[in-house]
N, C-alpha and C positions, 0 to 999 in steps of 0.2 A: 511944560508938562514933562514929568519925569519919564526917563526911558526904562523899559522893563527888560530884564535878563531872563530868558527861558531857562527853566530848571529841569533837572533830571529827577524823576521819582523812582525809587527802588525799594525793595522790601527784603530785609535780611531774613535769612532762615534761622529760627531760634532767636536767642538774644545775644546780639553782638557777635554772631558767628560761632559761639560756643555750642557744644552739645547740650541737650537737655540734662544729661547726667552731670556735666560740669556745673550747670546752673543750680542744679538740685543740691549738690554736695558742697560747693565752693561758697556760694553767697545766698543760699536759701531762696533761689528763684527771684532774686531782687528785681530783675528786669521784667517780671510778669506781674509784679505788685505795682499798686499805684505809686507815683513818685512821691516821696515823703515831703518835698519842698513845695508847698502850696502858696508861698508868698508871691507878691507881685513885683518883686525886685527885677531889675533889668537883666535881660538875657544876653550873654556875651555875643551871640549870633547877631543881634541887632546892632551892638556896638561895631562889630567887625564889618558888617555890611556898610554902614556909613563911612567908616574909615577907608575901606577899599575903594568906595566910589570916588574918593578924592585922590587917592595916591596910588594904590596897587593896580588899578585899572591901567595905568600908564607904563608900569614896569611888568606886569604879569597878565597879559592878555589871555594867557592860557586858563586863568582861573575863571574868566568871565565869558569867554567865547565858547558857549554851549551849543550843542546841536540845535538847529533852528526848528526842528520837528518836535522837540520836547514841549511838554504842556506846562502851563502856569507861568508865574513871573515873580521877580524880585525888583523892587525899585532901586535904581542907581541914580547917582548924582547927575546933574546936567553936564552934558558933553562926554559922558562916559563912553558912548558908542564911538565917537571920533577918536578918543584917546586910545581905545582898544584896537581900532583899525591901524593906528600908526605904530603900536607897540612892538610888532614882530621884528622891527629893525634892530631892537636891542638884543636880540637873541643871536649871538655869533658863536658858532662852535668853538669850544676852547680846546686848543691842542696841548701836546705835552703829556706829562705823567699825572696821575692821580695825586691828590694830596698825600703827603707823607703819613704813613700809617694805614692808608687805604689802597696800597698798590698790590692788589690781588685780583685774581679772575673771579668775578662775581659768581656765586652759586645760582643756578637757574631755579626758578620756582618749581617745586615737585611735590609728590605725595609718597616718596619712599619711606618705609618704616625704618628709619635710621637717622642719626645725626650726619647730615651731608655737609662736608666742609670744602673749601677751594682746593684746586689742584696744587700739590706740593705741601699740603698740610696733613698733620696726623692728629690723632686724638687717643684719650684713654678715659675709662670710667674711674673717677677718683674715689667715690664712695656711694653706695646704694642704700636704699631704705632697708633697715634690718641688720646692717653690718654692725658687729659689736665694737663699741668704742670705750666702754668702761671695764674695769677689772671685774672678772666674775660673769660678765655677760656671755651667753652661749652664741654660737653661730646661728645665723637665721635659718629657720625651718618653717616654710609657709604652712605645714600641716600640724605644727607643734608650737604655735604662737602662744604667748602669754604676757600679761601685763608686766610681770617682774623682768622677763627677758627684754621687752620693748623699752623699758625705762632705762636700760643700759646700752641700747642700740640706737643707731642713726634713725631720726624720725621720718615721718612720711611727708610727701609732697613739698620738697625743698623749694624755697623761693628766694629771698635775699640772701646774698653771699658777701662775706667780707674776708679779706686776707690781711693778716697783720704780722709784722716781724716778730719772730720768737727771739727774744733777748737772750744772748749767751749761747745759743745753739744754731742760729741761722747761718752764720758764716761757716761753721764746721760741717753742718749737715744739710744746708739748703732748706731748712725747715721754716714753716710759717704756721700761724694759727688761723684755721678756717672757722668761721661762724656762720651758721645757716639758720634761717627761719623754717618752721614747718607749719605751713598755712592751714591745712585742713585735712580730714581723712575721708577717703571714699570707700566705705565698708564693702560695697559690692564687689570692688576689685581687690579687697584685702582678705576676705573670708569665704570659703567654700559654703554654698547653700545659705547665704545670709538671708535672713527674713527681716525686712526693714520694719515690719509691724511688731515684731517681737525679738529685738536684739537681746542677747544674753549679758549678764553682768560681766563676764570675762571679755566679751567683745567690746563692751562699753569702756571697760578699764584699759584695754589695749589701746583704743582710740584716744583716751585721756593721755596715755603715755606717748602716743605717736604725734600729738601736737606739741607745739612749743619751740624750743631752740636747742641747737646742738653746737658745742665747742669741740673741735677735734684738731689735733695737731697733724699737719701733712708734711711729707718729705718730698722734695723736688729732685728729679734727676738732673745732673749736671749738664748732660749733652743734649737733653730734650726739654720740652715743657710739661712732661708728665708729672703728675702728682700722685702720691699714694698716702692713704690714711695711716696714722701711727697709732694703733690701738693701745689702750691702757696707759697712755701718757698722763702725767700728773695734772696737766691742764684740761684734759678731756672732761666734758661735762654734758649733762642732760637736764634741761628745764622743761617741765611738763605742765599739764592742766592741774596738777596737784602740788606743784612746788610753791614755795613762799616767795612773795614779791611784796615790797614796801611801797605804799603810796606816799609821795613826797610833794612838797610845794603847797600852793594856796588851798587846793580842795581837799587835802588830807584832813581827816577829822571832821569834815563837813557832815551835816546831818544826812546829806544825800548818799553818802557812801558807808554809813554804818549798817551793820547787820547783826543778827543774833549771835553769830559765831565771832564777830569782830565789832563789838560795841563802841570801840574808840575810832574805827574807820581809818586804820593805818596799815593793815596787813591783808593782802589778797592771796587767795589760792589760785595759781595758774595764770597763763597768758593764752589768749585765743586768737586764731585766725591772723597770725602775723604775716603780713604781706611783704612789702619792700621795707627799706630801712635806711641807714646811713652809717658812716664811719667818722668819728669825731677826730679832730686834730690832737686830742689829748689821749687817744688810745682806747676809747670805748666804742661799743656799737649801739645803734639805735634800731628799734624794731617797732613797726607801726601795727597796732591791732585794728583790723579792718572790719569784716563782716560778723562781728560778734553777736549781732542781733538775733541770728538764726539759732542760737543755742538755748534760747529761753522760751519757756512754755507758758500758755494760759494767760496771754495778754488780753484775751477776749473776756476774761473774768475781772478785770480791773474796772471798778465802778467810779473811782474818783476821777472827774473830768480832767483836771490838771495833769494828773499822773498819766492818764490815758493819752492825752494829747502829746506829752513829752515822749512817751514810748512810741507812738505813731510817727513822730518826726524822726526817730532813729530806726524806723522800719521794724520795731519789735511788735509784731502782730500775730494773730491766730491762736489756735488751741495747742495741740501737741507739737513738740519740735520734731524735726526730721530724724534725729538720732536717739530721741527718747531718753536722754540723759536724766530728765527730771524724775524718772522712775527710780533712779539709783542715788540721786543726790538732791536734797531739797533746794539747794542754792539755785538750781536751774528752774525752779517752779516759782513764778511771780506771786502766786497766792501765798507762798510761804516766805519768800525773801524778795520783796518788791524793790529793794535797792541794789541787788546783785548785778544787774545789767549796768549800773553806773560805775562799777569797778572795772569795766573793760571799755575799750575805745580810746585808750591812751598811747603815748609813745613810751616804750620801755627802754631803759638805759641799762646795758650789761657791761661789766668789767671782766673781759675774757682772761686777764692775767691773774685773777684771783678766784680760784675755784670754790672758795668758801664764802664769797660775798653774796649778798641778797640783791637781786636786780631791783631797780626802782622804776615805778610808773611815775612819770613826770607830768603832774597835773597842770603846771603853768603853761604847758603847750596845748592845752585844750582837749576836749573830747569829741571825737567824731570818727568817721571810718577813714583812719589814717592809712594811706598807701605807703608812705615812706617819710623820711625826715633827714635831710642832708644839710649839715652846717656849713657856713662859710664865716671867717673871721673878719671883723671890722679892722680898720687900720690900727686902733688901740688894743686889739686883741680880744674883743667880745664876740662870742658866737651868735650868729643869726641863722635860724633853722627855717627852711622852706618846706611847706606841707600842702598836700591835696587831699580833699574829701572825695573819695571815689564813690560818687552817686550822681545820677543824672540831675542836672541843674543845681549842684552844690558848689562849694567855694573853695578859693585858694587863700591859704594863711601863711603868716610867718611870725616867728618869735624872736625878739631882739633882747638878749641878755644884758643886764646891767652890770655884770661882773666880768672882769678880764681873766683870760686863761693865764695860769702860771706855767712858765717854761720849766723844762727839766723833768727828772723822774724821781725827785725825792718823795718821801712819804708825804711831807706837807703839801707838795704840789699836786700829787694825785688825790689827796683828800679834798683839797680846795676845788680842783677841777670837777670833782663829782658833785659840786653844788651849783655849777654854772647854770643849769637849766631849771633851777627852782626860783630864780629872781629875774624879772624883766617884764617886757610888755608883749602881749598877744595882739596880732593885727589880722584884719581880713581885707581882701583886695576888692576894690571897686574900679572897673575898667571904664574908660570913656573913649569916645571916638574923636575928641578934640585933639588938635596938634599940641605936643607937649611943649612946656615952657623952655625957652632957649637956655635955661641954666642947667639943662639936663646933664651937660658934661662939664659945667663950671667955667666955660670959656666964653660964653655969650653966643655960641653957635653950636649947631648939632654936629655930632661926630660924622666923619666922612662917609662911613658905611651905614649911617643910622637914619635912613629914610623911614621914619616910623609911621605905623599905621594909627597910633593913638597913644594916649596917655592913661594915667590912673593914679590912684592914691591908696595908701595903706590906712585903713580906719582902725584906730585903737579900740580894743574891746575891754581889756582889764590890764592892770599892772600889779605884779606880785612883788612883795618886799621881804626883807629878812624876817625869819620867825614865823613865816606862814601868813603874814599880813597881806591884804590885797585890797585894791580899789576897783570898782566897776567904772567903766566909761560909757555904759549902755544904759540909757534912761529906763527905769522901771524894772531893772534887773540887779540883783545883788552880785558881788564878786563870785560867791559860791555858784550861783545860778549860771553865770557867764561861763565858768570853767567846766561845769558838769553838763550843761546843755547849750554848748558852744554854737550849734546850729541855729538855735533860736535867737542867739545874740547876733549872728550874721544876718538873719532875716530882719531884725529890727533896725539895724544900721544901713540896710540897703546894698549889701554886698551883691556883686554880679554873678548871676547863674552861669555855670560852666557846663561843658559837655564831659562829664565824668573825669575830673582832674586826677590823674594817677601820679606817676612819679614826677617830682620837680627838683631839679638839681642845678646849682650854679656852676658855670665853667670855672675850673681852677686856673685857667690861663687868661681869661678875659673878664670874668665876673659876671657875664650875661647869664640870665637864669632861663632854663628851658622847661616848659610846661607840657607834658604829654596829656593830650585830651583823647581818650580812646575811642569814643563814639557816642551817640545818643539815639537810642531806638525810639525816643518819643518826639523827636524833631518833626514838626509839621502835622502832629495829631491835632484834633480839635482842641482849641484852648491853649495850644502850646505854640512857641515861636516857630515860624516856617523857615524855609530855605533862604539863604543869603549868599553873597559872593564867596565867602570863605568855605561854606558848606553847601554847594549847589545841588543837594539831595535832600528830599524829605526822608525821614527815617535814616539819619546819618549813620552809614555803615562803617566808614573808613577812619574817622577821626582826623586830628590835626595836631600840630606842635606850635606853640607860641614862644616867642623869644622876648624876655623882659630885660630892660636896661635900667637899673636904679639911677636916680638923680645923682650926678657927679661919680657914678659907679661906686657909691657907698651903700652897702647892704642895709645899713640902718636908716636910710632915707625914707621918707614918708611919701614920696612921689616916684613915679616910674614911667618910662615910655615902653611901648611894646610893638613888636612886629609879627606878622603872620610868617613863620619860618617855613612850614611845610603843610600842605594839605594833601593827606594820604589818599591812595587809590591807584588804579591803573593809570600809568603815565599816558596811555593813549586816550584816556578820558580827558577832555578839555577842561573839566572841573577840578583838576589837580594842580599842584604848584610845589616847586621844589626849590624855593629861595631864588628863583630866576634862572636856575640852570637848565640847559636844553633838556627837554624831557624824553628825547629819544636816547639819551645817554645815562639813564638812571634805572634802578631796579624798582619793580612794583612793590608797594608796601601798604599794609592795612592794619589798622587798630594798634597804634603805638601805646606802649604800656610802660615798662621800666626803661630808664636811660642811665647812661654812664659815659664817662670821658676816657679817651686813651691819653698816653703821655704827650701826644701832639696836639691836643685840643679838639680832636674830632669827637662828635657826639655819636654814641652807639645806642641804638634803639631796639628793644625786643618787643615782639608783638603778642597779642592775646585775642584770638578770634578771628583770624585772617578770613576776609569775605571775598577773596579773589580765587578761591578753588584750589589753593595749594596750602601746604602746612605752614604753621607759624615759623618765624625765624628771627635772626639777629642781623642788623644792618648797621653800617658805618656811614656817616655823612659829614662832609667838611662844613665847618661853621664860619670860615673866614677865607680871604683870598679870592683869587679869580675863579677858583673851583668850588666856591661856596654853593652848597645845595646838591653837590654830586653825591648821590646815594647809592650804595653797593651792598648787595646781600652777601653776608659772610657764611652763614650756616642755616640749615633748616632742621626742624624737629622731627621725631618719629610720629607715627599715627596717634592722633588724639592729644598730643602733648603741647604745652604752652612753654614759650621761651621766658625764663625767669633769671633773676640775680646776675645779670651780665656784669663782668668784671674784666677789664682790659689792661694787662700790664705789658711791658715792653716785649717779652717773649712768650706770652701766654694770654689766651682768652678762656675765661671760666664761665660756664653757664649751668644753670639748674634746670634740668629736664623735668618739668612738673606734669603731673597726671598723664603719663603715657597710657595709651590704651583706653582713655576715657571717652568712649564712643557709645552712643545710644544703643542699648541692647547687649553691651558687653558685660562680662562677669568673669570670675575666676575660671569657671567652667567653659566659658565661651570668650576667650580673649580676642581683642581687636588688634593687639600688637604683640610682637615676639621680642620686643626691646626690653632690657638690654642683653638678656642672656640666651636668647634664641628660643625656638619652638619647644613646648612642653614645659617651660619654666614660668613662674608667676611674673607678671609685669611689675616692674619696680621703678619708681622715681629715683633719680640719681644726679650726681654732679658730674660734669664732663669738662675735661682740660683739652684745649686745642693749641697746637704749636706748629711752627714751620719745620718741615723735615730736615732742612739744611742747618737748623739751629739759629738762623738769623732772627732779627726782631720781626714782630707782626707788621706786615703791610709796608715794608720799606724796600 
């Protein structure tokens, strides 16, 4: 008879801890709509449950020792109870200092309306929404906004951040190139007296200009980590909802991406809902188009059953859109331009060093709700890009290029490298609870620190070749269908359903890949997978982080092993886990979202929708050594804000403060936050730099 683990049931307020206003404007109330994925593919919770019953019970009793008074149960493997009872002996307090890079006093969870940083650290606002970055752009005036002005000003709701060296100027001036995503607009917090049912053309055009990307040169102070924007620099740039973007790769010119305005299917106006992204080794930036579905109207009038099913699988549903853009541009009306949604949901590649270049939407990387895209090079120099589809029960993907990166900065090398993401194979992940094959490290035995919870394989979906040619590996789907309707391809091949895979990044020091799974408000609902050892709560509020190890540590491998690295929540909750580190010595964390690495190999995690009663924040956690799993909070956000775009350099931590003041009932007239400029000023998303007051490196 299998033994049962009592589970904890809990109910999140709202969707994933966000305010209703955030859900409304950021993702179109995605969590309140039916889950688009109705396939019967295996759910990752079921896989994790089986694996942990075999191995993690012995190492992590805290994951499974849940209050005996809780109701319900999850089946464990034989002997799990005995293993759990013996496990606490493995938990010995670790003395000495924290891991290098994490030696700071943790910030206590709080609800202060500010960016709270550790003792001995300082901060400055690098750039705010509306600050002019292009020549001729006026200073921001909340009462005199215009589309023309916004097109030359820093955009709204900054998310992903990248800092690149500024060739020829960096040594003399300490300058770098900052690239930022602008995910979405919250018109209620932008315009006085905003009428959501009747937006004006000017308001809509301002919102178009506030979406997209910003490129702005920043100047670093030599004695601090402060950064300041350099307005009107020759590299400064704004890309908006009306800027030109090229479709490249196998789906370009497909019948599915052609429109009346673009009958060839090669040129798109705009980029929408850019969430996280990545920085390539060849000096470009990648930007993931995420919740694009919410911008398109009148899906309810689509009568063709195949088209309707495809739209539904991508969450394109309902009548009028929230922002009513379809009233001012026919391309947002599905009855007039049925293919326009297919031109969004891609990874965009931008060359920040060429202000005249046209950004490219890389169709070989597939179309879904891209959270981000971070490359890693194979030993022979081919980029591998890891990607998550940020939806409940959707999938993890990777793309393996067939072309090698050219070294150097010659014109030929740069032009060659701008083709790397158009040719190669797109894969989707299938997780299993089986023990991984012994060849995982190429020596016939498992790595010393690699007590894996399970294995998995990368299933090929399609391969793109030179000249836009491609072949499908999915029975019953053409290559064009695989690339444009990638979610449906994942359904067909049996990919594993995940709990909202957000940012996915490989460690630059170990090669291990970390997958942030934010939460899943549908866990345990009728017809959905219930609680398991990794997520001992129905309506999973807090999320988890998985750690993947590619076979032989080669990113092009088609097999991998995985560990449960972190189960988020209050450390006092016995259903949490921190890679085996003593839980009385870690900070509480909820809803992991974006991830990044510092120069020492520590993982930094930003949160979105904290369910523990405090504001969202940024956390550092050791990934190796005897302090593996030690997690410490570095900062917290102002009221209503989400932590985005973390970037950790030796002497500086950069974060994007997104949607401050986004609290239910708030408006320009009734602000919920006074950040960043104090009472009486409009609330403005902004980028913040944090550094040590004594000028030393972060956390050493």
